[in-house]
N, CA, C and O atoms as a CHARMM CRD file, in Angstrom:
* protein
*
  344
    1    1 SER  N     -3.04700 -12.02600  11.51600 PROA 1      0.00000
    2    1 SER  CA    -2.83200 -12.78000  12.73200 PROA 1      0.00000
    3    1 SER  C     -1.37600 -12.62100  13.15200 PROA 1      0.00000
    4    1 SER  O     -0.49800 -12.34300  12.33500 PROA 1      0.00000
    5    2 TRP  N     -1.15100 -12.80200  14.42500 PROA 2      0.00000
    6    2 TRP  CA     0.17400 -12.58500  14.99500 PROA 2      0.00000
    7    2 TRP  C      0.90100 -13.91300  15.16600 PROA 2      0.00000
    8    2 TRP  O      0.26800 -14.95800  15.32000 PROA 2      0.00000
    9    3 LYS  N      2.20900 -13.87100  15.13800 PROA 3      0.00000
   10    3 LYS  CA     3.01800 -15.06500  15.34600 PROA 3      0.00000
   11    3 LYS  C      2.82300 -15.57700  16.77100 PROA 3      0.00000
   12    3 LYS  O      2.56000 -14.80800  17.69600 PROA 3      0.00000
   13    4 ALA  N      2.95700 -16.87800  16.92300 PROA 4      0.00000
   14    4 ALA  CA     2.89400 -17.47800  18.25400 PROA 4      0.00000
   15    4 ALA  C      3.96900 -16.84200  19.13100 PROA 4      0.00000
   16    4 ALA  O      5.09900 -16.62600  18.69400 PROA 4      0.00000
   17    5 GLY  N      3.60000 -16.55100  20.36100 PROA 5      0.00000
   18    5 GLY  CA     4.53700 -15.95400  21.29400 PROA 5      0.00000
   19    5 GLY  C      4.56600 -14.44500  21.29100 PROA 5      0.00000
   20    5 GLY  O      5.27300 -13.83500  22.09400 PROA 5      0.00000
   21    6 THR  N      3.80700 -13.83400  20.40000 PROA 6      0.00000
   22    6 THR  CA     3.74200 -12.36600  20.36000 PROA 6      0.00000
   23    6 THR  C      3.06400 -11.86600  21.63200 PROA 6      0.00000
   24    6 THR  O      2.02200 -12.38200  22.03400 PROA 6      0.00000
   25    7 THR  N      3.65700 -10.87500  22.24900 PROA 7      0.00000
   26    7 THR  CA     3.11000 -10.34900  23.50300 PROA 7      0.00000
   27    7 THR  C      2.08500  -9.24900  23.22100 PROA 7      0.00000
   28    7 THR  O      2.10200  -8.63200  22.15600 PROA 7      0.00000
   29    8 PRO  N      1.19800  -9.01200  24.18000 PROA 8      0.00000
   30    8 PRO  CA     0.25700  -7.89700  24.02500 PROA 8      0.00000
   31    8 PRO  C      0.97600  -6.55600  23.83200 PROA 8      0.00000
   32    8 PRO  O      0.47300  -5.67900  23.12900 PROA 8      0.00000
   33    9 GLU  N      2.12300  -6.39800  24.44100 PROA 9      0.00000
   34    9 GLU  CA     2.90100  -5.15800  24.30000 PROA 9      0.00000
   35    9 GLU  C      3.42000  -4.99000  22.87600 PROA 9      0.00000
   36    9 GLU  O      3.44900  -3.87400  22.35800 PROA 9      0.00000
   37   10 GLN  N      3.82800  -6.07500  22.24400 PROA 10     0.00000
   38   10 GLN  CA     4.28700  -6.00500  20.85400 PROA 10     0.00000
   39   10 GLN  C      3.13400  -5.65100  19.92300 PROA 10     0.00000
   40   10 GLN  O      3.29800  -4.84800  19.00400 PROA 10     0.00000
   41   11 VAL  N      1.97200  -6.24600  20.15900 PROA 11     0.00000
   42   11 VAL  CA     0.79100  -5.91900  19.34800 PROA 11     0.00000
   43   11 VAL  C      0.45100  -4.44800  19.51400 PROA 11     0.00000
   44   11 VAL  O      0.19100  -3.75400  18.53100 PROA 11     0.00000
   45   12 GLN  N      0.45300  -3.96600  20.75800 PROA 12     0.00000
   46   12 GLN  CA     0.12200  -2.56800  21.00100 PROA 12     0.00000
   47   12 GLN  C      1.12000  -1.63900  20.33000 PROA 12     0.00000
   48   12 GLN  O      0.73600  -0.58700  19.81800 PROA 12     0.00000
   49   13 ALA  N      2.39900  -2.01200  20.32400 PROA 13     0.00000
   50   13 ALA  CA     3.41800  -1.19200  19.65900 PROA 13     0.00000
   51   13 ALA  C      3.15500  -1.12000  18.16100 PROA 13     0.00000
   52   13 ALA  O      3.32800  -0.06300  17.55300 PROA 13     0.00000
   53   14 ALA  N      2.73800  -2.23300  17.56000 PROA 14     0.00000
   54   14 ALA  CA     2.42000  -2.23400  16.12500 PROA 14     0.00000
   55   14 ALA  C      1.19700  -1.36300  15.84800 PROA 14     0.00000
   56   14 ALA  O      1.17700  -0.61400  14.87200 PROA 14     0.00000
   57   15 LEU  N      0.18400  -1.45700  16.69800 PROA 15     0.00000
   58   15 LEU  CA    -1.02400  -0.65200  16.51500 PROA 15     0.00000
   59   15 LEU  C     -0.73200   0.83200  16.75500 PROA 15     0.00000
   60   15 LEU  O     -1.23400   1.68700  16.02600 PROA 15     0.00000
   61   16 ASP  N      0.06700   1.13400  17.75900 PROA 16     0.00000
   62   16 ASP  CA     0.46300   2.53000  18.00200 PROA 16     0.00000
   63   16 ASP  C      1.26300   3.07000  16.82100 PROA 16     0.00000
   64   16 ASP  O      1.10700   4.22600  16.42800 PROA 16     0.00000
   65   17 GLY  N      2.11600   2.22300  16.26400 PROA 17     0.00000
   66   17 GLY  CA     2.92000   2.64500  15.11700 PROA 17     0.00000
   67   17 GLY  C      2.08500   2.98000  13.90400 PROA 17     0.00000
   68   17 GLY  O      2.34600   3.97200  13.22400 PROA 17     0.00000
   69   18 VAL  N      1.08300   2.16500  13.62500 PROA 18     0.00000
   70   18 VAL  CA     0.23100   2.45300  12.46500 PROA 18     0.00000
   71   18 VAL  C     -0.64000   3.68000  12.74000 PROA 18     0.00000
   72   18 VAL  O     -0.93800   4.44100  11.82000 PROA 18     0.00000
   73   19 GLN  N     -1.04700   3.88000  13.98400 PROA 19     0.00000
   74   19 GLN  CA    -1.83600   5.07600  14.32000 PROA 19     0.00000
   75   19 GLN  C     -1.02600   6.35900  14.09800 PROA 19     0.00000
   76   19 GLN  O     -1.59800   7.41500  13.82700 PROA 19     0.00000
   77   20 ALA  N      0.28400   6.26900  14.21200 PROA 20     0.00000
   78   20 ALA  CA     1.14700   7.44500  14.03600 PROA 20     0.00000
   79   20 ALA  C      1.42300   7.76600  12.56400 PROA 20     0.00000
   80   20 ALA  O      1.94700   8.83600  12.25400 PROA 20     0.00000
   81   21 LEU  N      1.07800   6.85500  11.66100 PROA 21     0.00000
   82   21 LEU  CA     1.43100   7.06600  10.24900 PROA 21     0.00000
   83   21 LEU  C      0.86300   8.33800   9.61800 PROA 21     0.00000
   84   21 LEU  O      1.57300   8.96600   8.83200 PROA 21     0.00000
   85   22 PRO  N     -0.37300   8.75900   9.91100 PROA 22     0.00000
   86   22 PRO  CA    -0.84600   9.99300   9.27100 PROA 22     0.00000
   87   22 PRO  C      0.03200  11.21300   9.56300 PROA 22     0.00000
   88   22 PRO  O      0.09100  12.13800   8.75300 PROA 22     0.00000
   89   23 SER  N      0.71000  11.22100  10.70500 PROA 23     0.00000
   90   23 SER  CA     1.59700  12.34900  11.00700 PROA 23     0.00000
   91   23 SER  C      2.97000  12.18400  10.34400 PROA 23     0.00000
   92   23 SER  O      3.75700  13.12900  10.29500 PROA 23     0.00000
   93   24 LYS  N      3.25000  10.98500   9.83900 PROA 24     0.00000
   94   24 LYS  CA     4.55100  10.71600   9.23200 PROA 24     0.00000
   95   24 LYS  C      4.50100  10.61300   7.71500 PROA 24     0.00000
   96   24 LYS  O      5.52800  10.70300   7.04300 PROA 24     0.00000
   97   25 PHE  N      3.28400  10.42200   7.17700 PROA 25     0.00000
   98   25 PHE  CA     3.13200  10.30200   5.72700 PROA 25     0.00000
   99   25 PHE  C      1.88300  11.07800   5.33300 PROA 25     0.00000
  100   25 PHE  O      0.76900  10.68600   5.68100 PROA 25     0.00000
  101   26 LYS  N      2.06300  12.17000   4.61300 PROA 26     0.00000
  102   26 LYS  CA     0.96000  13.08700   4.32500 PROA 26     0.00000
  103   26 LYS  C     -0.17600  12.46000   3.52100 PROA 26     0.00000
  104   26 LYS  O     -1.29800  12.96600   3.55700 PROA 26     0.00000
  105   27 GLY  N      0.08300  11.38400   2.80500 PROA 27     0.00000
  106   27 GLY  CA    -0.95500  10.76700   1.98500 PROA 27     0.00000
  107   27 GLY  C     -1.91700   9.87500   2.73900 PROA 27     0.00000
  108   27 GLY  O     -2.92600   9.45400   2.17400 PROA 27     0.00000
  109   28 ILE  N     -1.63600   9.57100   4.00800 PROA 28     0.00000
  110   28 ILE  CA    -2.55700   8.78500   4.83700 PROA 28     0.00000
  111   28 ILE  C     -3.42000   9.76800   5.61600 PROA 28     0.00000
  112   28 ILE  O     -2.90600  10.57900   6.38600 PROA 28     0.00000
  113   29 THR  N     -4.72300   9.69400   5.41400 PROA 29     0.00000
  114   29 THR  CA    -5.62100  10.64300   6.05600 PROA 29     0.00000
  115   29 THR  C     -6.16900  10.14200   7.38700 PROA 29     0.00000
  116   29 THR  O     -6.35500  10.93000   8.31500 PROA 29     0.00000
  117   30 ARG  N     -6.43100   8.82800   7.49000 PROA 30     0.00000
  118   30 ARG  CA    -6.97100   8.25900   8.72900 PROA 30     0.00000
  119   30 ARG  C     -6.54400   6.80500   8.85900 PROA 30     0.00000
  120   30 ARG  O     -6.25200   6.13000   7.87200 PROA 30     0.00000
  121   31 VAL  N     -6.51600   6.34300  10.11000 PROA 31     0.00000
  122   31 VAL  CA    -6.20900   4.94900  10.41300 PROA 31     0.00000
  123   31 VAL  C     -7.19600   4.46800  11.46700 PROA 31     0.00000
  124   31 VAL  O     -7.48300   5.17300  12.43400 PROA 31     0.00000
  125   32 TRP  N     -7.70900   3.26800  11.27000 PROA 32     0.00000
  126   32 TRP  CA    -8.59200   2.62200  12.25000 PROA 32     0.00000
  127   32 TRP  C     -7.93400   1.33800  12.73600 PROA 32     0.00000
  128   32 TRP  O     -7.42200   0.56000  11.93000 PROA 32     0.00000
  129   33 THR  N     -7.94300   1.10800  14.05200 PROA 33     0.00000
  130   33 THR  CA    -7.35000  -0.11100  14.60700 PROA 33     0.00000
  131   33 THR  C     -8.21500  -0.77400  15.67800 PROA 33     0.00000
  132   33 THR  O     -7.91100  -1.88800  16.10400 PROA 33     0.00000
  133   34 ARG  N     -9.26800  -0.12400  16.11400 PROA 34     0.00000
  134   34 ARG  CA   -10.08600  -0.70800  17.19200 PROA 34     0.00000
  135   34 ARG  C    -11.01000  -1.76200  16.59900 PROA 34     0.00000
  136   34 ARG  O    -12.03700  -1.44300  16.00000 PROA 34     0.00000
  137   35 THR  N    -10.63100  -3.01500  16.77400 PROA 35     0.00000
  138   35 THR  CA   -11.39700  -4.12300  16.21600 PROA 35     0.00000
  139   35 THR  C    -12.61000  -4.40200  17.09500 PROA 35     0.00000
  140   35 THR  O    -12.47900  -4.62500  18.29900 PROA 35     0.00000
  141   36 ILE  N    -13.77700  -4.38700  16.49000 PROA 36     0.00000
  142   36 ILE  CA   -15.01400  -4.71300  17.19200 PROA 36     0.00000
  143   36 ILE  C    -15.34400  -6.19000  16.98300 PROA 36     0.00000
  144   36 ILE  O    -15.73500  -6.88300  17.92200 PROA 36     0.00000
  145   37 LYS  N    -15.18600  -6.66000  15.76500 PROA 37     0.00000
  146   37 LYS  CA   -15.46100  -8.05500  15.43600 PROA 37     0.00000
  147   37 LYS  C    -14.48800  -8.47000  14.34300 PROA 37     0.00000
  148   37 LYS  O    -14.27900  -7.73700  13.37700 PROA 37     0.00000
  149   38 ALA  N    -13.89200  -9.65400  14.49900 PROA 38     0.00000
  150   38 ALA  CA   -12.96700 -10.17800  13.48700 PROA 38     0.00000
  151   38 ALA  C    -13.32300 -11.62800  13.19100 PROA 38     0.00000
  152   38 ALA  O    -13.71000 -12.37600  14.08900 PROA 38     0.00000
  153   39 GLN  N    -13.19100 -12.01400  11.95100 PROA 39     0.00000
  154   39 GLN  CA   -13.50000 -13.37900  11.54200 PROA 39     0.00000
  155   39 GLN  C    -12.27200 -14.04100  10.93900 PROA 39     0.00000
  156   39 GLN  O    -11.28600 -13.37300  10.62600 PROA 39     0.00000
  157   40 GLY  N    -12.33600 -15.34800  10.77900 PROA 40     0.00000
  158   40 GLY  CA   -11.27400 -16.07100  10.08900 PROA 40     0.00000
  159   40 GLY  C     -9.99000 -16.21500  10.87700 PROA 40     0.00000
  160   40 GLY  O     -8.91500 -16.30800  10.28500 PROA 40     0.00000
  161   41 GLY  N    -10.07500 -16.23800  12.20300 PROA 41     0.00000
  162   41 GLY  CA    -8.88300 -16.42600  13.01700 PROA 41     0.00000
  163   41 GLY  C     -8.03100 -15.18500  13.19300 PROA 41     0.00000
  164   41 GLY  O     -6.94300 -15.26800  13.76400 PROA 41     0.00000
  165   42 LYS  N     -8.48500 -14.05200  12.72800 PROA 42     0.00000
  166   42 LYS  CA    -7.73500 -12.80600  12.87900 PROA 42     0.00000
  167   42 LYS  C     -8.09700 -12.15800  14.21000 PROA 42     0.00000
  168   42 LYS  O     -9.23900 -12.24400  14.66000 PROA 42     0.00000
  169   43 ALA  N     -7.12400 -11.51300  14.83300 PROA 43     0.00000
  170   43 ALA  CA    -7.34700 -10.85500  16.10600 PROA 43     0.00000
  171   43 ALA  C     -7.56000  -9.35200  15.94300 PROA 43     0.00000
  172   43 ALA  O     -8.25200  -8.72400  16.74400 PROA 43     0.00000
  173   44 ASN  N     -6.96700  -8.79100  14.91300 PROA 44     0.00000
  174   44 ASN  CA    -7.02800  -7.34600  14.70800 PROA 44     0.00000
  175   44 ASN  C     -7.21800  -7.03100  13.24200 PROA 44     0.00000
  176   44 ASN  O     -6.88700  -7.82800  12.36300 PROA 44     0.00000
  177   45 ALA  N     -7.75600  -5.85900  13.00100 PROA 45     0.00000
  178   45 ALA  CA    -7.85600  -5.32800  11.64300 PROA 45     0.00000
  179   45 ALA  C     -7.23500  -3.93700  11.66100 PROA 45     0.00000
  180   45 ALA  O     -7.38100  -3.18700  12.62600 PROA 45     0.00000
  181   46 ILE  N     -6.55300  -3.61500  10.59500 PROA 46     0.00000
  182   46 ILE  CA    -5.94400  -2.29800  10.44600 PROA 46     0.00000
  183   46 ILE  C     -6.43900  -1.72600   9.12800 PROA 46     0.00000
  184   46 ILE  O     -6.29700  -2.35000   8.07600 PROA 46     0.00000
  185   47 VAL  N     -7.01900  -0.53500   9.19300 PROA 47     0.00000
  186   47 VAL  CA    -7.52700   0.12800   7.99900 PROA 47     0.00000
  187   47 VAL  C     -6.81300   1.46300   7.85800 PROA 47     0.00000
  188   47 VAL  O     -6.76800   2.26000   8.79500 PROA 47     0.00000
  189   48 MET  N     -6.25900   1.69400   6.68100 PROA 48     0.00000
  190   48 MET  CA    -5.61000   2.96300   6.38100 PROA 48     0.00000
  191   48 MET  C     -6.34500   3.62500   5.23200 PROA 48     0.00000
  192   48 MET  O     -6.56100   3.00500   4.19100 PROA 48     0.00000
  193   49 GLU  N     -6.72600   4.86200   5.41000 PROA 49     0.00000
  194   49 GLU  CA    -7.37800   5.63800   4.35300 PROA 49     0.00000
  195   49 GLU  C     -6.33700   6.56400   3.73200 PROA 49     0.00000
  196   49 GLU  O     -5.65100   7.31000   4.43100 PROA 49     0.00000
  197   50 PHE  N     -6.23300   6.50000   2.41200 PROA 50     0.00000
  198   50 PHE  CA    -5.27700   7.32100   1.67700 PROA 50     0.00000
  199   50 PHE  C     -5.99700   8.44900   0.95500 PROA 50     0.00000
  200   50 PHE  O     -7.16400   8.31700   0.58700 PROA 50     0.00000
  201   51 ALA  N     -5.30400   9.54400   0.75700 PROA 51     0.00000
  202   51 ALA  CA    -5.87000  10.70800   0.08300 PROA 51     0.00000
  203   51 ALA  C     -6.21700  10.40200  -1.37200 PROA 51     0.00000
  204   51 ALA  O     -7.11900  11.01200  -1.94600 PROA 51     0.00000
  205   52 SER  N     -5.49200   9.45000  -1.96300 PROA 52     0.00000
  206   52 SER  CA    -5.70500   9.11300  -3.37200 PROA 52     0.00000
  207   52 SER  C     -5.01200   7.78400  -3.67100 PROA 52     0.00000
  208   52 SER  O     -4.24200   7.27600  -2.85600 PROA 52     0.00000
  209   53 GLU  N     -5.29200   7.23800  -4.83400 PROA 53     0.00000
  210   53 GLU  CA    -4.59000   6.03000  -5.25600 PROA 53     0.00000
  211   53 GLU  C     -3.10200   6.31000  -5.43600 PROA 53     0.00000
  212   53 GLU  O     -2.26300   5.45000  -5.16700 PROA 53     0.00000
  213   54 ALA  N     -2.78500   7.50600  -5.88900 PROA 54     0.00000
  214   54 ALA  CA    -1.37800   7.88600  -6.04000 PROA 54     0.00000
  215   54 ALA  C     -0.67100   7.88000  -4.68300 PROA 54     0.00000
  216   54 ALA  O      0.48200   7.46100  -4.59000 PROA 54     0.00000
  217   55 ALA  N     -1.35300   8.34300  -3.62900 PROA 55     0.00000
  218   55 ALA  CA    -0.76700   8.35000  -2.28800 PROA 55     0.00000
  219   55 ALA  C     -0.50800   6.92000  -1.80500 PROA 55     0.00000
  220   55 ALA  O      0.51200   6.65100  -1.17000 PROA 55     0.00000
  221   56 LEU  N     -1.42300   6.01600  -2.10300 PROA 56     0.00000
  222   56 LEU  CA    -1.22200   4.60400  -1.75500 PROA 56     0.00000
  223   56 LEU  C      0.02700   4.06100  -2.43500 PROA 56     0.00000
  224   56 LEU  O      0.83100   3.37400  -1.80500 PROA 56     0.00000
  225   57 LYS  N      0.18900   4.36200  -3.70100 PROA 57     0.00000
  226   57 LYS  CA     1.36200   3.89700  -4.44300 PROA 57     0.00000
  227   57 LYS  C      2.64600   4.50200  -3.87600 PROA 57     0.00000
  228   57 LYS  O      3.67000   3.82400  -3.78400 PROA 57     0.00000
  229   58 GLU  N      2.58800   5.78100  -3.49800 PROA 58     0.00000
  230   58 GLU  CA     3.76200   6.46000  -2.94200 PROA 58     0.00000
  231   58 GLU  C      4.13100   5.90100  -1.56900 PROA 58     0.00000
  232   58 GLU  O      5.30500   5.88000  -1.20200 PROA 58     0.00000
  233   59 TYR  N      3.13600   5.45200  -0.81600 PROA 59     0.00000
  234   59 TYR  CA     3.38300   4.90200   0.51600 PROA 59     0.00000
  235   59 TYR  C      4.17500   3.60400   0.43400 PROA 59     0.00000
  236   59 TYR  O      5.03100   3.34500   1.28000 PROA 59     0.00000
  237   60 SER  N      3.90000   2.79800  -0.56600 PROA 60     0.00000
  238   60 SER  CA     4.58800   1.51300  -0.71700 PROA 60     0.00000
  239   60 SER  C      6.08500   1.73700  -0.88500 PROA 60     0.00000
  240   60 SER  O      6.52700   2.33400  -1.86600 PROA 60     0.00000
  241   61 GLY  N      6.85600   1.25600   0.07300 PROA 61     0.00000
  242   61 GLY  CA     8.30200   1.42700   0.03500 PROA 61     0.00000
  243   61 GLY  C      8.80700   2.73000   0.62200 PROA 61     0.00000
  244   61 GLY  O     10.01100   2.98800   0.61600 PROA 61     0.00000
  245   62 SER  N      7.89500   3.55900   1.13200 PROA 62     0.00000
  246   62 SER  CA     8.29000   4.85200   1.70000 PROA 62     0.00000
  247   62 SER  C      9.03700   4.65800   3.02500 PROA 62     0.00000
  248   62 SER  O      8.99000   3.59000   3.63400 PROA 62     0.00000
  249   63 ASP  N      9.72100   5.71000   3.44700 PROA 63     0.00000
  250   63 ASP  CA    10.41100   5.66900   4.73800 PROA 63     0.00000
  251   63 ASP  C      9.42900   5.41800   5.87800 PROA 63     0.00000
  252   63 ASP  O      9.75300   4.70100   6.82400 PROA 63     0.00000
  253   64 ALA  N      8.23400   5.99900   5.80000 PROA 64     0.00000
  254   64 ALA  CA     7.22600   5.81000   6.84700 PROA 64     0.00000
  255   64 ALA  C      6.81500   4.34100   6.93400 PROA 64     0.00000
  256   64 ALA  O      6.70600   3.78700   8.02800 PROA 64     0.00000
  257   65 GLN  N      6.59000   3.71600   5.78800 PROA 65     0.00000
  258   65 GLN  CA     6.22100   2.30600   5.78900 PROA 65     0.00000
  259   65 GLN  C      7.36000   1.44900   6.33800 PROA 65     0.00000
  260   65 GLN  O      7.13000   0.55900   7.15700 PROA 65     0.00000
  261   66 LYS  N      8.57000   1.71300   5.89500 PROA 66     0.00000
  262   66 LYS  CA     9.72700   0.93800   6.35400 PROA 66     0.00000
  263   66 LYS  C      9.90200   1.04900   7.86600 PROA 66     0.00000
  264   66 LYS  O     10.22100   0.06400   8.53100 PROA 66     0.00000
  265   67 GLU  N      9.69600   2.23400   8.40000 PROA 67     0.00000
  266   67 GLU  CA     9.83900   2.43600   9.85000 PROA 67     0.00000
  267   67 GLU  C      8.78400   1.64400  10.61500 PROA 67     0.00000
  268   67 GLU  O      9.10200   0.98100  11.60300 PROA 67     0.00000
  269   68 TRP  N      7.52400   1.70800  10.16500 PROA 68     0.00000
  270   68 TRP  CA     6.46300   0.95200  10.83300 PROA 68     0.00000
  271   68 TRP  C      6.70000  -0.54800  10.70100 PROA 68     0.00000
  272   68 TRP  O      6.46500  -1.30000  11.64700 PROA 68     0.00000
  273   69 TYR  N      7.16000  -0.98200   9.54500 PROA 69     0.00000
  274   69 TYR  CA     7.40800  -2.40700   9.31200 PROA 69     0.00000
  275   69 TYR  C      8.45700  -2.98500  10.25900 PROA 69     0.00000
  276   69 TYR  O      8.46200  -4.19400  10.49400 PROA 69     0.00000
  277   70 LYS  N      9.34000  -2.16200  10.80400 PROA 70     0.00000
  278   70 LYS  CA    10.32600  -2.64800  11.77000 PROA 70     0.00000
  279   70 LYS  C      9.64800  -3.22500  13.01600 PROA 70     0.00000
  280   70 LYS  O     10.17500  -4.14400  13.64300 PROA 70     0.00000
  281   71 VAL  N      8.50000  -2.69200  13.36500 PROA 71     0.00000
  282   71 VAL  CA     7.74500  -3.16100  14.53000 PROA 71     0.00000
  283   71 VAL  C      6.70500  -4.20200  14.11800 PROA 71     0.00000
  284   71 VAL  O      6.47200  -5.17300  14.83800 PROA 71     0.00000
  285   72 TYR  N      6.08700  -3.99500  12.97100 PROA 72     0.00000
  286   72 TYR  CA     4.95400  -4.81300  12.52800 PROA 72     0.00000
  287   72 TYR  C      5.35200  -6.17000  11.94900 PROA 72     0.00000
  288   72 TYR  O      4.80900  -7.19300  12.36700 PROA 72     0.00000
  289   73 THR  N      6.27200  -6.20100  11.01100 PROA 73     0.00000
  290   73 THR  CA     6.54600  -7.45900  10.30300 PROA 73     0.00000
  291   73 THR  C      7.17400  -8.55600  11.17200 PROA 73     0.00000
  292   73 THR  O      6.91300  -9.73200  10.91500 PROA 73     0.00000
  293   74 PRO  N      7.98400  -8.23400  12.18200 PROA 74     0.00000
  294   74 PRO  CA     8.52700  -9.32600  12.99800 PROA 74     0.00000
  295   74 PRO  C      7.46500 -10.12200  13.76400 PROA 74     0.00000
  296   74 PRO  O      7.70200 -11.27300  14.13000 PROA 74     0.00000
  297   75 ILE  N      6.31000  -9.52200  14.00700 PROA 75     0.00000
  298   75 ILE  CA     5.26700 -10.21900  14.77600 PROA 75     0.00000
  299   75 ILE  C      4.08800 -10.65800  13.91100 PROA 75     0.00000
  300   75 ILE  O      3.20900 -11.37500  14.38900 PROA 75     0.00000
  301   76 ARG  N      4.05600 -10.24000  12.65400 PROA 76     0.00000
  302   76 ARG  CA     2.94200 -10.59000  11.75500 PROA 76     0.00000
  303   76 ARG  C      3.11200 -12.02300  11.26900 PROA 76     0.00000
  304   76 ARG  O      4.13500 -12.37800  10.68400 PROA 76     0.00000
  305   77 ASP  N      2.09100 -12.84100  11.52100 PROA 77     0.00000
  306   77 ASP  CA     2.10600 -14.21100  11.00900 PROA 77     0.00000
  307   77 ASP  C      1.54600 -14.22900   9.59500 PROA 77     0.00000
  308   77 ASP  O      2.18400 -14.74100   8.67500 PROA 77     0.00000
  309   78 SER  N      0.36500 -13.67500   9.42600 PROA 78     0.00000
  310   78 SER  CA    -0.24600 -13.58200   8.09900 PROA 78     0.00000
  311   78 SER  C     -1.17700 -12.38200   8.07400 PROA 78     0.00000
  312   78 SER  O     -1.66200 -11.91900   9.10700 PROA 78     0.00000
  313   79 SER  N     -1.41000 -11.89900   6.87800 PROA 79     0.00000
  314   79 SER  CA    -2.34100 -10.77700   6.73000 PROA 79     0.00000
  315   79 SER  C     -2.99800 -10.85500   5.36400 PROA 79     0.00000
  316   79 SER  O     -2.49600 -11.49800   4.44300 PROA 79     0.00000
  317   80 THR  N     -4.11500 -10.19400   5.26300 PROA 80     0.00000
  318   80 THR  CA    -4.84800 -10.09400   4.00500 PROA 80     0.00000
  319   80 THR  C     -5.02500  -8.61700   3.71500 PROA 80     0.00000
  320   80 THR  O     -5.43600  -7.85300   4.58800 PROA 80     0.00000
  321   81 THR  N     -4.71700  -8.21400   2.50000 PROA 81     0.00000
  322   81 THR  CA    -4.80300  -6.81300   2.12400 PROA 81     0.00000
  323   81 THR  C     -5.86300  -6.61300   1.04700 PROA 81     0.00000
  324   81 THR  O     -5.96300  -7.38800   0.09600 PROA 81     0.00000
  325   82 PHE  N     -6.64900  -5.55700   1.21900 PROA 82     0.00000
  326   82 PHE  CA    -7.62700  -5.15300   0.21000 PROA 82     0.00000
  327   82 PHE  C     -7.39600  -3.68300  -0.07800 PROA 82     0.00000
  328   82 PHE  O     -7.44200  -2.85800   0.83500 PROA 82     0.00000
  329   83 ASP  N     -7.14900  -3.34800  -1.32100 PROA 83     0.00000
  330   83 ASP  CA    -7.08300  -1.94900  -1.75300 PROA 83     0.00000
  331   83 ASP  C     -8.42400  -1.65700  -2.39600 PROA 83     0.00000
  332   83 ASP  O     -8.78600  -2.27000  -3.40000 PROA 83     0.00000
  333   84 ILE  N     -9.17200  -0.70300  -1.80700 PROA 84     0.00000
  334   84 ILE  CA   -10.55100  -0.47400  -2.20300 PROA 84     0.00000
  335   84 ILE  C    -10.75500   1.00400  -2.53500 PROA 84     0.00000
  336   84 ILE  O    -10.17300   1.88200  -1.89700 PROA 84     0.00000
  337   85 SER  N    -11.57900   1.26200  -3.53200 PROA 85     0.00000
  338   85 SER  CA   -11.90500   2.63700  -3.90100 PROA 85     0.00000
  339   85 SER  C    -13.37100   2.70200  -4.36100 PROA 85     0.00000
  340   85 SER  O    -13.99100   1.68000  -4.65500 PROA 85     0.00000
  341   86 ASN  N    -13.89600   3.90600  -4.41400 PROA 86     0.00000
  342   86 ASN  CA   -15.25900   4.11100  -4.92600 PROA 86     0.00000
  343   86 ASN  C    -15.22300   4.16800  -6.44200 PROA 86     0.00000
  344   86 ASN  O    -16.26400   4.33400  -7.07900 PROA 86     0.00000
């Protein structure tokens, strides 16, 4: 969910930023941001697919993550993260 007062333009910038991550971090293979249905008071969902668990670990703290976080974290009120694998 987004902080109170967050503008649609700020949300779009965060979504555009996460969509750009596969070109900035080789371990991210795909990103989904078009929310069809959301529950629990959330407005958007962001899904990132990684090439491997190792790629997920490498992404944490990476320059790509830090750059995206400059746009994302100032407007993020709360989020829930699930790391999932087969």
